[in-house]
C-alpha positions as CSV (number, residue, x, y, z in Angstrom):
1,X,0.0,0.0,0.0
2,X,1.2,3.5,-0.9
3,X,0.3,6.2,1.8
4,X,0.8,10.0,1.5
5,X,0.2,12.0,4.6
6,X,0.4,15.8,4.6
7,X,2.4,15.9,1.4
8,X,3.0,19.3,-0.1
9,X,4.3,19.6,-3.7
10,X,7.0,22.1,-4.6
11,X,4.5,24.4,-6.5
12,X,4.5,27.4,-4.2
13,X,1.2,26.4,-2.7
14,X,0.4,25.0,0.7
15,X,-2.2,22.3,-0.1
16,X,-1.5,19.2,1.9
17,X,-2.3,15.9,0.2
18,X,-3.3,12.8,2.2
19,X,-4.1,9.6,0.2
20,X,-4.0,5.9,0.4
21,X,-3.7,3.6,-2.6
22,X,-4.9,0.1,-2.0
23,X,-2.8,-2.8,-3.2
24,X,-4.4,-4.3,-6.3
25,X,-6.0,-1.1,-7.5
26,X,-5.5,1.1,-10.6
27,X,-5.8,4.9,-9.9
28,X,-5.8,7.6,-12.6
29,X,-4.6,11.1,-11.8
30,X,-6.1,13.8,-14.1
31,X,-6.3,17.5,-14.2
32,X,-5.5,20.6,-16.3
33,X,-1.9,21.4,-17.3
34,X,0.1,22.7,-14.3
35,X,-2.3,21.1,-11.8
36,X,0.4,18.9,-10.2
37,X,-0.2,15.5,-11.8
38,X,3.3,14.8,-12.7
39,X,4.7,16.3,-9.5
40,X,2.5,14.1,-7.4
41,X,3.8,11.0,-9.2
42,X,7.4,12.1,-9.0
43,X,7.0,12.8,-5.3
44,X,5.5,9.4,-4.7
45,X,8.5,7.9,-6.6
46,X,11.0,9.8,-4.5
47,X,12.3,11.7,-7.6
48,X,11.6,15.2,-6.3
49,X,11.7,16.6,-2.7
50,X,8.2,17.0,-1.2
51,X,7.4,17.8,2.4
52,X,5.2,15.3,4.3
53,X,5.2,11.6,4.9
54,X,5.3,9.0,2.1
55,X,5.2,5.3,3.0
56,X,5.1,2.0,1.1
57,X,3.8,-0.9,3.1
58,X,4.3,1.2,6.2
59,X,8.0,2.0,5.5
60,X,9.0,5.6,4.9
61,X,10.0,6.0,1.2
62,X,13.3,7.7,2.4
63,X,14.3,4.5,4.2
64,X,14.3,2.3,1.1
65,X,17.8,1.3,0.1
66,X,19.1,1.6,-3.4
67,X,18.7,-2.2,-3.8
68,X,15.2,-2.3,-2.3
69,X,13.8,0.6,-4.3
70,X,13.2,-1.3,-7.6
71,X,11.4,-4.1,-5.7
72,X,8.9,-1.6,-4.4
73,X,8.7,1.1,-7.2
74,X,8.8,1.2,-11.0
75,X,8.6,4.7,-12.3
76,X,7.8,5.6,-16.0
77,X,8.3,9.2,-17.1
78,X,8.5,8.6,-20.9
79,X,12.2,9.2,-21.1
80,X,14.3,7.3,-23.6
81,X,16.9,4.7,-22.4
82,X,20.5,5.8,-22.7
83,X,21.3,3.2,-25.4
84,X,18.7,2.9,-28.2
85,X,21.0,0.6,-30.0
86,X,20.1,-2.4,-27.8
87,X,17.7,-4.9,-29.3
88,X,14.2,-4.8,-27.8
89,X,14.7,-8.2,-26.2
90,X,18.0,-7.2,-24.5
91,X,16.5,-3.9,-23.4
92,X,13.5,-5.7,-21.7
93,X,15.7,-8.2,-19.9
94,X,17.5,-5.3,-18.2
95,X,14.2,-4.6,-16.4
96,X,14.9,-7.7,-14.4
97,X,18.6,-6.9,-13.6
98,X,17.7,-6.0,-9.9
99,X,16.2,-9.5,-9.4
100,X,19.0,-11.7,-10.6
101,X,22.2,-12.7,-8.8
102,X,25.3,-10.6,-9.7
103,X,27.4,-12.1,-12.5
104,X,24.8,-14.9,-13.1
105,X,22.7,-15.2,-16.2
106,X,19.0,-14.5,-16.2
107,X,17.1,-17.5,-14.9
108,X,14.3,-19.3,-16.9
109,X,11.6,-17.4,-15.0
110,X,13.1,-14.1,-16.0
111,X,13.2,-15.2,-19.7
112,X,9.6,-16.4,-19.4
113,X,8.5,-13.1,-17.9
114,X,10.1,-11.2,-20.8
115,X,8.3,-13.5,-23.3
116,X,5.1,-12.9,-21.5
117,X,5.4,-9.1,-21.6
118,X,6.5,-9.2,-25.3
119,X,3.3,-11.0,-26.1
120,X,1.1,-8.8,-23.9
121,X,2.4,-5.7,-25.5
122,X,2.3,-7.2,-29.0
123,X,6.0,-6.6,-29.6
124,X,7.0,-10.0,-31.0
125,X,7.9,-8.8,-34.5
126,X,10.3,-6.3,-33.0
127,X,12.3,-8.5,-30.6
128,X,15.6,-8.4,-32.5
129,X,15.2,-4.8,-33.7
130,X,17.2,-2.0,-32.1
131,X,15.1,0.3,-30.0
132,X,16.0,3.3,-32.1
133,X,14.4,2.1,-35.3
134,X,11.0,1.0,-33.7
135,X,7.9,2.8,-34.9
136,X,6.8,5.4,-32.3
137,X,3.9,3.4,-31.0
138,X,6.0,0.3,-30.6
139,X,8.8,2.2,-28.9
140,X,6.5,3.7,-26.3
141,X,4.8,0.4,-25.7
142,X,8.3,-1.1,-25.2
143,X,9.1,1.6,-22.5
144,X,5.9,0.8,-20.7
145,X,6.5,-2.9,-21.0
146,X,10.0,-2.4,-19.4
147,X,8.3,-0.7,-16.4
148,X,5.8,-3.5,-16.1
149,X,8.4,-6.2,-16.4
150,X,10.3,-4.8,-13.4
151,X,7.5,-6.4,-11.4
152,X,7.7,-3.8,-8.6
153,X,4.9,-3.6,-6.1
154,X,4.0,-0.1,-7.2
155,X,3.9,1.0,-10.8
156,X,3.9,4.7,-11.4
157,X,3.3,5.9,-15.0
158,X,3.4,9.6,-16.1
159,X,1.2,10.1,-19.2
160,X,1.9,6.6,-20.5
161,X,-0.6,6.7,-23.5
162,X,0.4,10.2,-24.8
163,X,0.4,10.0,-28.6
164,X,-0.6,6.3,-28.8
165,X,-2.9,5.1,-31.5
166,X,-6.2,3.5,-30.7
167,X,-4.8,-0.1,-31.0
168,X,-2.0,0.6,-28.6
169,X,-4.4,2.2,-26.1
170,X,-6.3,-1.1,-25.9
171,X,-3.0,-3.0,-25.5
172,X,-1.9,-0.8,-22.6
173,X,-5.3,-0.9,-21.0
174,X,-5.5,-4.7,-21.0
175,X,-1.8,-5.0,-19.8
176,X,-2.4,-2.7,-16.8
177,X,-5.6,-4.7,-15.8
178,X,-3.6,-7.9,-16.0
179,X,-0.7,-6.4,-13.9
180,X,-3.0,-5.9,-10.9
181,X,-5.2,-9.0,-11.4
182,X,-3.3,-11.0,-8.8
183,X,-4.1,-8.3,-6.1
184,X,-0.4,-7.8,-5.1
185,X,0.5,-5.0,-7.5
186,X,-0.7,-1.3,-7.6
187,X,-0.9,1.0,-10.6
188,X,-1.1,4.8,-10.4
189,X,-0.9,6.8,-13.6
190,X,-1.3,10.4,-14.7
191,X,-3.0,11.1,-18.0
192,X,-4.4,13.8,-20.2
193,X,-6.7,11.3,-21.8
194,X,-9.9,11.4,-19.7
195,X,-11.6,8.6,-21.6
196,X,-8.6,6.3,-21.1
197,X,-8.6,7.2,-17.4
198,X,-12.3,6.5,-17.0
199,X,-12.1,3.2,-19.0
200,X,-9.0,1.9,-17.2
201,X,-8.9,3.0,-13.6
202,X,-10.8,1.9,-10.5
203,X,-10.5,5.4,-9.1
204,X,-9.9,8.9,-10.5
205,X,-8.2,11.8,-8.6
206,X,-8.6,15.2,-10.1
207,X,-5.8,17.6,-9.3
208,X,-6.2,21.4,-9.2
209,X,-3.6,23.9,-8.1
210,X,-1.3,21.4,-6.5
211,X,-4.0,19.6,-4.5
212,X,-6.5,16.8,-4.9
213,X,-9.9,18.5,-5.7
214,X,-11.9,15.4,-6.4
215,X,-11.6,11.7,-5.5
216,X,-14.2,9.8,-7.5
217,X,-15.2,6.6,-9.0
218,X,-14.8,6.6,-12.8
219,X,-18.5,6.4,-13.3
220,X,-18.9,9.7,-11.6
221,X,-16.9,11.7,-14.2
222,X,-19.4,13.9,-16.0
223,X,-19.6,17.1,-18.0
224,X,-20.1,19.3,-15.0
225,X,-16.9,18.1,-13.3
226,X,-14.9,18.4,-16.5
227,X,-16.3,21.9,-17.0
228,X,-15.4,22.9,-13.5
229,X,-11.7,21.9,-13.6
230,X,-10.8,21.8,-17.3
231,X,-12.9,24.9,-18.3
232,X,-14.1,23.3,-21.5
233,X,-17.4,22.0,-22.8
234,X,-17.7,18.3,-23.5
235,X,-20.2,15.6,-24.2
236,X,-19.9,12.6,-21.9
237,X,-21.5,9.4,-23.3
238,X,-21.5,5.9,-21.8
239,X,-19.6,2.9,-23.2
240,X,-22.2,0.4,-24.3
241,X,-20.1,-2.5,-23.0
242,X,-19.2,-1.4,-19.5
243,X,-21.2,1.8,-18.9
244,X,-18.2,3.9,-18.2
245,X,-17.8,7.5,-19.4
246,X,-16.4,8.4,-22.7
247,X,-15.5,12.1,-23.2
248,X,-16.0,13.9,-26.5
249,X,-14.7,17.4,-27.1
250,X,-16.5,20.0,-29.3
251,X,-14.3,21.4,-32.1
252,X,-13.6,25.0,-31.7
253,X,-15.1,25.3,-28.2
């Protein structure tokens, strides 16, 4: 479980944030640009200084050793790996480096995990290709797959589906659902795609001016809430398969 108590983000505002993220859940963080979505994720990952108490399974984040950190936290910020000349397969195996014995080869269970994530993210045709020549959609899926393959207790994703095509959106959505299916992994992601957030998450947090303005079930997302925080007019329909909201923007409004 991830717990934040009285956390204040470095935004020049004094809005304390206190939240709990239950193990096995998927939470989406949404909000207008500059509301603090990415800062909240970065603070939860220990990547930026933030006042307050952040704990994972009751342990202060600051007490995690360098070796323990990847067992608890996998953080995706969309940045490219340092060597895009690695093949996709070799790059993905590096996600398990913290789990294998030093100077020993990757065990069979690591190889099977890599194969599983390659299949889940539909990357099989690219396994021997250098990262640097992958199509943009496949490249971004590979980065997300790397974060998932680390098998950390907490998976933090900053705007993971930005720029992805509709097919890749479905692939990522299904993969995040599978990742938490066992009940022992937690996903928290920030996104500018309100429909993806509503279709994927169990819970939606709406950020505003460095604080959490709303903590709602996805089904509660409606045009009034979006108008209030995003200051734009939308039409919210319901997905015919699951009844969850789908957000449609009016051109020119």
